[in-house]
C-alpha positions in Angstrom: -11.0 1.3 -14.5 -13.1 4.2 -15.5 -12.4 6.2 -12.3 -9.1 7.7 -13.0 -10.4 11.1 -13.1 -11.6 10.8 -9.6 -8.4 9.2 -8.2 -6.8 12.4 -6.5 -10.3 13.2 -4.9 -10.7 9.5 -3.8 -7.0 9.3 -2.2 -7.7 12.7 -0.2 -11.1 11.5 0.9 -10.0 8.0 2.1 -6.6 9.2 3.5 -7.9 9.2 7.2 -8.8 5.4 6.6 -5.4 4.2 6.0 -4.1 1.2 8.2 -0.7 2.5 9.4 1.7 1.9 12.2 0.1 4.5 14.4 -3.3 2.7 14.2 -1.6 -0.7 14.8 0.2 0.6 18.0 -3.3 1.5 19.5 -4.6 -2.2 19.1 -3.8 -5.1 21.4 -0.4 -6.7 21.0 -1.8 -9.8 19.2 -3.4 -7.8 16.5 -3.4 -9.2 13.0 -3.5 -7.3 9.7 -5.7 -8.6 7.1 -6.3 -7.3 3.6 -8.0 -9.0 0.5 -5.4 -7.7 -2.0 -4.4 -6.1 -4.2 -3.2 -3.5 -1.8 -1.8 -0.1 -2.7 1.1 0.5 -0.4 1.3 4.0 1.0 -2.4 4.7 0.2 -4.7 2.2 1.9 -1.9 0.5 3.9 1.3 2.2 4.9 4.5 0.9 3.3 6.0 -2.1 5.0 3.0 -2.9 7.0 1.8 -5.9 4.9 5.4 -7.4 5.3 5.2 -6.9 9.2 5.0 -9.7 11.6 1.4 -8.9 12.4 0.3 -9.3 8.8 -1.3 -12.5 7.5 -2.2 -11.1 4.3 -0.3 -13.6 2.2 -1.7 -16.5 4.2 -5.2 -15.2 3.5 -4.4 -15.0 -0.2 -3.1 -18.5 -0.1 -6.3 -19.8 1.6 -8.3 -17.9 -0.9 -6.5 -19.4 -3.7 -7.2 -22.9 -2.5 -10.9 -22.1 -2.0 -10.9 -20.7 -5.6 -9.2 -23.8 -7.0 -11.6 -26.1 -5.2 -14.5 -24.0 -6.6 -13.2 -24.4 -10.2 -12.6 -28.1 -9.8 -16.2 -28.5 -8.7 -17.4 -26.5 -11.5 -15.4 -28.4 -14.0 -16.5 -31.7 -12.5 -20.0 -30.8 -13.0 -20.0 -28.9 -16.3 -17.0 -30.0 -18.2 -16.7 -33.8 -17.2 -17.5 -35.2 -20.7 -16.4 -33.2 -23.8 -15.7 -34.0 -27.5 -12.9 -31.4 -27.1 -10.7 -34.0 -25.6 -9.0 -36.8 -27.7 -10.6 -39.7 -25.8 -14.2 -39.2 -26.9 -16.8 -40.8 -24.5 -14.3 -41.0 -21.8 -14.3 -38.9 -18.6 -11.5 -36.3 -19.0 -9.5 -35.8 -15.9 -6.8 -33.5 -17.4 -8.4 -30.2 -16.1 -9.2 -31.6 -12.7 -5.7 -33.0 -12.3 -4.4 -29.4 -12.7 -6.3 -28.7 -9.5 -5.4 -31.8 -7.8 -8.9 -33.3 -7.9 -9.9 -36.7 -9.3 -13.5 -38.0 -9.7 -14.3 -41.2 -7.6 
């Protein structure tokens, strides 16, 4: 993404900021690991840590997905409710909203 030439320099500069098993061992027993994804295994997160019992990364991603779906549904309801692009001209189009499980009342 335009920074490929700096990749090696950045990996070295940020190597000490990796979350790994050693760091997690220093935390309390009920520590949870979060990451906004995508994560580079072995770089910013040690290999296997995202799949560990302390990780809630995929739950976090699922919650973000539902929030993004709700935002899209809200945008579509406000901006694309009526459109001549749909075959039933003049009627409210629910097809896009149904994709997201949202109906207009």
